C-alpha positions in Angstrom: 128.2 -4.3 110.7 124.7 -4.7 109.2 124.1 -3.2 105.9 121.7 -0.3 105.3 118.4 -2.0 103.9 117.0 -0.8 100.4 113.4 -1.1 99.6 111.3 -0.6 96.7 107.6 -1.3 95.8 105.4 -1.0 92.9 102.1 -0.3 91.8 100.2 0.8 88.4 96.8 1.9 88.1 94.2 2.5 84.9 93.4 6.2 84.7 91.5 5.8 81.2 88.7 8.2 81.5 85.1 6.8 81.9 83.4 8.9 78.8 84.6 11.1 75.9 87.3 13.9 76.4 89.2 16.7 74.7 92.4 15.3 73.7 95.5 17.8 74.2 98.4 18.0 72.1 97.2 19.8 68.8 95.6 23.3 68.2 92.4 22.2 66.6 89.5 20.5 68.9 89.8 16.8 69.0 87.6 14.8 71.3 87.8 11.1 71.8 85.9 8.6 69.7 86.7 5.2 71.4 89.6 3.8 73.4 92.3 2.0 71.4 94.2 0.8 74.5 93.6 1.9 78.2 96.5 4.6 79.6 98.1 3.9 83.1 99.8 5.4 86.0 102.8 3.3 87.5 104.4 4.4 90.7 107.8 3.2 92.0 108.5 4.1 95.6 112.0 3.3 96.8 113.4 3.8 100.3 117.1 3.2 102.1 116.5 2.4 105.9 118.9 1.9 108.5 119.5 -1.3 110.6 117.5 0.1 113.3 114.5 1.3 111.1 115.4 4.9 110.6 114.6 6.4 107.1 117.6 7.5 105.4 116.4 8.5 102.2 113.3 8.1 99.9 111.9 8.6 96.5 108.3 8.2 94.9 108.6 8.3 90.6 105.3 8.2 89.1 104.7 7.6 85.4 101.6 8.7 83.7 100.6 8.3 79.8 99.9 11.9 79.8 101.1 14.8 77.8 102.3 16.5 80.7 102.2 16.9 84.3 100.6 20.2 85.5 102.1 21.9 88.8 98.4 22.1 90.0 98.2 18.2 89.4 101.4 17.8 91.5 100.2 20.2 94.0 96.8 18.5 94.5 98.6 15.1 94.9 100.8 16.4 97.5 98.3 18.0 99.4 95.7 14.6 99.3 98.6 12.8 100.5 99.7 14.8 103.4 99.5 12.7 106.5 97.9 9.7 104.6 101.4 8.1 104.2 103.5 8.3 107.5 107.0 9.6 107.4 106.8 10.0 103.7 108.5 13.2 102.6 105.8 15.0 99.7 108.9 16.8 98.4 110.4 13.4 97.1 107.3 12.8 95.2 108.0 13.5 91.2 105.7 13.1 88.6 106.5 12.8 84.8 104.4 12.1 81.6 105.5 10.3 78.4 104.1 13.1 76.1 101.1 11.1 74.5 98.9 13.3 72.5 96.0 10.6 72.9 95.3 11.5 76.4 92.9 13.8 78.2 93.2 17.8 78.6 94.1 18.4 82.3 93.2 22.3 83.0 91.0 25.1 81.3 93.9 27.4 80.2 94.8 25.3 76.7 91.4 23.8 76.6 88.7 26.6 77.1 89.4 28.3 74.0 86.6 29.8 72.2 87.2 28.0 68.7 86.7 24.7 70.5 83.0 24.1 70.5 82.3 20.9 69.7 82.8 19.7 73.6 79.9 22.1 74.1 77.4 19.9 72.5 77.9 16.7 74.6 76.1 16.1 78.0 77.8 15.2 81.3 76.8 12.0 80.9 79.1 11.2 77.6 81.6 13.7 78.2 84.1 14.6 80.9 85.4 17.8 81.3 89.0 18.5 82.0 88.0 19.7 85.6 86.4 16.7 86.2 89.2 14.5 84.9 91.8 16.3 86.8 89.8 15.3 90.3 89.4 11.8 88.9 92.9 11.5 87.9 94.4 12.9 91.5 92.3 10.1 93.3 93.6 7.9 91.1 97.2 8.6 91.7 96.9 9.1 95.5 95.7 5.3 95.7 98.9 4.1 93.5 101.2 6.1 95.2 99.7 4.6 98.9 99.8 0.9 97.3 103.3 1.4 96.1 104.8 2.7 99.3 102.6 -0.1 101.1 104.3 -2.8 98.8 108.0 -1.8 99.5 110.2 -4.9 100.3 113.6 -5.5 100.6 115.3 -4.9 96.8 118.2 -5.2 94.6 118.9 -3.5 91.3 120.9 -4.3 87.8 121.1 -1.8 85.0 121.5 -2.1 81.3 121.9 0.1 78.5 120.0 -1.1 75.2 119.8 0.6 71.5 116.2 1.3 69.8 115.7 3.2 66.9 112.8 5.5 68.0 113.4 8.9 67.8 114.4 10.9 65.0 115.1 15.2 64.7 111.8 16.8 63.4 113.2 19.8 62.4 114.2 20.1 58.6 116.8 22.7 57.9 116.6 24.4 54.4 119.1 27.3 53.5 117.3 30.1 54.7 115.1 28.6 57.7 113.9 25.4 59.7 110.5 23.9 59.5 109.0 21.2 61.8 108.0 18.1 59.8 108.6 19.6 56.6 109.7 17.5 53.6 113.4 17.4 52.7 112.9 16.5 49.0 113.7 20.0 47.8 117.3 21.3 46.4 117.4 23.4 49.5 117.1 21.2 51.7 120.5 21.1 54.0 119.9 18.7 56.7 118.1 18.0 60.1 119.2 20.3 62.6 119.7 18.3 65.7 121.2 14.4 66.7 119.0 11.3 67.8 119.8 9.4 70.8 119.0 5.6 70.2 120.3 4.5 73.4 117.5 3.1 76.0 118.7 3.3 79.7 117.4 0.2 81.7 117.3 -0.1 85.5 115.7 -3.6 87.0 114.2 -4.2 90.5 114.4 -7.4 92.0 113.2 -8.8 95.2 115.5 -10.8 97.7 114.4 -14.0 96.1 115.4 -13.1 92.6 112.6 -12.5 91.3 112.2 -9.2 88.7 109.5 -6.9 90.3 109.9 -4.0 87.7 112.2 -1.9 85.1 112.5 1.6 84.4 112.6 2.1 80.9 114.2 5.8 79.6 113.9 6.6 75.8 114.4 9.8 74.2 111.5 9.8 71.9 108.0 11.3 72.9 105.0 8.9 72.9 103.4 10.3 69.6 103.1 7.8 66.6 99.5 8.0 66.6 99.4 11.8 68.0 97.0 13.0 65.3 94.0 10.6 66.1 90.9 11.1 68.2 91.6 8.0 70.4 92.9 7.5 74.1 96.0 5.8 73.4 99.5 5.2 75.6 100.9 5.2 72.1 104.2 3.0 71.2 104.8 2.8 75.3 101.6 1.1 75.7 102.8 -1.3 72.9 105.9 -1.7 74.7 104.6 -2.2 78.1 102.5 -4.9 76.7 105.3 -6.9 74.7 107.4 -6.5 77.7 105.0 -8.4 80.1 104.0 -10.9 77.5 108.1 -11.8 76.9 109.1 -11.7 80.5 106.2 -12.0 83.3 102.8 -10.3 83.4 103.6 -9.6 86.9 106.3 -7.1 86.3 106.0 -3.3 86.3 107.5 -1.3 83.4 108.2 2.7 84.5 108.3 4.5 81.5 110.6 7.8 81.2 111.1 10.1 78.5 114.6 11.7 78.0 115.7 15.2 76.6 113.3 15.0 73.2 111.9 18.3 72.8 113.0 18.3 68.9 112.4 14.4 68.6 109.6 12.5 66.9 109.2 8.8 66.0 108.9 9.9 62.3 112.2 9.3 59.9 111.8 12.5 57.9 114.3 11.2 55.3 112.2 8.0 54.3 108.8 9.1 55.2 106.1 8.5 53.0 108.8 6.4 50.4 108.8 3.2 52.3 106.0 1.2 53.1 107.7 -0.2 56.1 108.3 3.4 57.3 104.6 3.4 59.4 105.5 6.3 61.5 101.8 7.8 61.8 99.2 4.5 62.4 99.0 1.8 64.9 101.1 -0.8 62.7 103.9 1.7 63.5 103.1 2.0 66.9 103.3 -1.6 67.2 106.6 -1.4 65.5 108.1 1.2 67.8 106.8 -0.7 70.6 108.8 -3.8 69.9 111.9 -2.2 69.3 111.9 -0.7 72.7 110.4 -4.0 74.4 113.2 -6.0 72.6 115.8 -3.7 74.1 114.4 -4.3 77.8 114.0 -8.2 77.0 117.4 -8.1 75.7 119.0 -6.2 78.5 117.0 -8.5 81.0 119.0 -11.6 80.1 122.1 -9.8 81.1 121.0 -7.6 83.9 120.2 -11.1 85.5 123.7 -11.7 86.1 124.8 -8.6 87.6 122.0 -8.0 90.2 123.6 -5.7 93.2 122.8 -4.6 96.6 122.0 -1.1 96.8 124.3 0.7 99.6 124.2 4.0 98.4 120.4 6.3 97.6 120.3 9.9 97.8 117.5 12.4 96.7 118.1 16.3 96.4 115.4 18.7 95.7 116.1 22.3 94.7 114.5 25.2 93.4 116.0 26.4 90.3 115.5 30.1 88.8 116.1 30.2 84.9 115.9 33.3 83.0 112.7 33.9 81.0 113.0 34.1 77.4 112.1 38.0 76.8 110.5 39.3 73.8 112.1 42.2 71.9 109.9 45.3 71.2 110.2 44.5 67.4 108.5 41.1 68.4 105.6 43.1 70.2 104.8 45.1 67.8 104.7 42.7 64.8 102.5 40.3 67.2 100.1 43.2 68.1 99.6 44.3 64.0 99.2 40.8 62.8 97.2 40.1 65.8 94.8 43.0 64.7 95.0 41.8 61.1 93.3 38.6 62.1 90.6 40.2 64.1 89.8 42.5 61.3 89.3 39.5 59.0 87.4 37.1 61.3 85.4 39.4 63.6 86.4 37.8 66.8 89.2 35.2 68.3 86.6 32.3 68.1 85.9 32.4 64.6 89.5 31.8 63.9 90.5 28.3 62.8 93.4 26.6 60.8 96.7 27.6 60.6 95.4 31.2 61.4 94.7 29.8 64.7 98.1 28.8 65.3 99.2 32.2 64.2 96.6 33.9 66.6 97.9 31.8 69.9 101.7 32.7 69.0 100.7 36.2 68.9 98.7 36.2 72.1 101.7 34.3 73.7 104.1 37.0 72.5 101.9 39.6 73.8 101.3 37.9 77.2 105.4 37.5 77.4 105.8 41.2 77.2 103.5 41.9 80.3 105.0 39.0 82.1 108.4 40.3 81.5 107.7 43.6 83.0 107.1 41.8 86.3 109.0 38.8 86.9 112.7 38.1 85.2 113.0 34.2 86.2 111.3 31.3 85.7 111.5 29.1 89.0 111.5 25.1 88.5 111.6 22.0 90.9 114.8 20.0 90.0 115.6 16.5 91.4 118.6 14.3 91.3 119.0 11.2 92.5 121.7 8.5 92.9 121.3 4.7 93.1 124.5 3.1 93.1 126.5 4.2 90.2 123.4 5.5 88.7 122.0 9.1 88.3 118.4 10.4 87.5 118.1 14.0 87.1 114.7 15.9 86.2 113.4 19.0 84.4 110.0 20.2 83.6 110.6 21.2 80.0 110.2 19.7 76.4 114.0 19.8 76.4 116.0 19.7 73.4 118.2 16.5 73.0 121.2 18.4 72.9 120.9 19.5 76.2 120.2 16.1 77.9 123.5 14.7 75.6 125.5 17.7 77.4 124.4 16.8 80.6 125.0 12.9 80.2 128.3 13.6 78.8 129.4 15.5 81.9 128.0 13.3 84.6 130.4 11.4 86.8 127.6 8.6 87.2 128.3 5.2 85.2 125.0 5.9 83.6 122.4 8.6 83.7 118.8 8.8 83.3 117.4 12.4 82.3 113.6 12.9 82.5 111.6 15.7 81.0 108.3 16.8 81.5 108.5 16.1 85.2 107.1 18.1 88.0 105.7 21.0 85.6 105.4 22.0 82.3 107.4 24.8 80.8 107.3 24.3 77.1 110.0 24.0 74.8 113.7 24.9 75.5 115.3 25.0 72.0 118.7 25.5 70.8 120.4 28.7 69.8 121.0 27.2 66.5 117.1 26.3 66.4 115.8 29.8 67.5 117.8 31.1 64.6 116.2 28.7 62.3 112.8 29.8 63.7 109.3 27.5 63.2 107.2 26.1 66.0 109.5 24.7 69.3 112.0 27.6 68.6 109.9 30.4 68.8 109.3 32.6 71.9 106.1 31.7 72.2 106.2 27.9 72.4 108.2 27.8 75.8 109.0 30.3 78.9 112.8 29.4 78.8 115.4 29.9 76.1 118.7 29.0 75.1 120.2 30.9 78.0 118.0 29.2 80.3 118.7 25.9 78.6 122.6 26.5 79.2 122.0 27.4 83.0 119.5 24.1 83.2 122.8 22.0 82.3 124.9 23.4 84.6 122.5 23.2 87.6 121.5 19.5 86.9 125.6 18.5 86.2 126.2 19.9 89.5 123.1 18.5 91.2 124.3 15.1 89.9 128.1 15.2 90.5 127.6 16.5 93.8 126.8 13.0 94.9 129.8 12.1 93.8 132.0 14.6 95.7 132.2 17.4 93.2 131.3 20.5 94.8 130.6 22.5 91.2 131.7 25.8 92.3 134.7 27.5 93.9 134.5 29.3 97.0 136.9 32.2 96.3 138.6 33.5 92.9 142.5 32.6 93.1 144.8 32.9 90.1 148.1 31.1 89.7 151.0 33.2 89.7 
């Protein structure tokens, strides 16, 4: 019997803007001053074919050095690729972001605020508007997908699990509340709200001659060491990518993935400001964190090279999942309207509001908008992908998903290793835990995400079922029966 053939193809493309851009990831306006390091999109095209050439399964993974993947970006990409690649199922294309805060804005909805005014002073020769960058980006992604698909060749894989101290819980708990990034050096400090996950999930790809072609690197920490700077940068994953290539080969591709990390950051809040070696908000810190991740990949490469295997099982499911919208209460609406009116009375109009009051304004407006939304809709539709390659699983979501949810998915998965990929095929905001909702603060407020803990719990169940179905677990019962 002739086995099926597993194919893998790689490509990478520079997506650095050609002009100054508005940077996404903070409430205040930031315009890029220079490029510290280029940003990239990396694509991996995989397919399983029968001996007679029939396509049995396929997937294209695209990792982008961006803050997120807006649905409009994915829709435009699939539309542009339609009929350009023969036999590629466009629904099997997935795109995800490293969540760097030093990359361009993609859409107007977060960008075109009245109080972001500096960009208006720049001419078209020196400044790239988000609409212009979006079109530029789509064309780049079309090219990288086509090239990755055309580069497919018979391949093998091996897996590894490394460790790198990268992410830390960023929510400080006091005896009456929780606050993001708050200093813990007070008597009423209780602890950090959630866990951290220092595991680095690794999958290496090899051609049939035994040469390493690329590696998937999955880390539970957003690329946000230098998140407040006014530069273009891929952050620590850019440094890690460079160091991996220097250590192994310049010819290999590195595909970064961010696991569930909605409450994580590169900052060790307990030691922050107390140690000269705790460089978590500058380029030295970026290089240090990149080195830790690169070391995990390089060390894993040595053992993975001894355990290269053919892929006989490759499956990919795509489904639409409906999660309940996190609703605002009448009290929250009244509070938001009252305080919105206070701000308008103080400043005269929205575009005059700056600083902390701008953050409050955005929150109040989000609550009032949610009130209108929940009057016409009860659910938020997401695109959920699950993939099995050998004994390994991948499962996606479009959120800044709190770490606890990802750990639950990994623990209940029947796969030997599970890669959770957040900020994939959409941007749904944060999904906080119930504990974090009680603590309050940014990232846990109703204004910070479309879905709440109820939806987070349901997402875990859908993710576990989607993965475990590949291992023969149906995940439901056909009829209700009781033991007598």
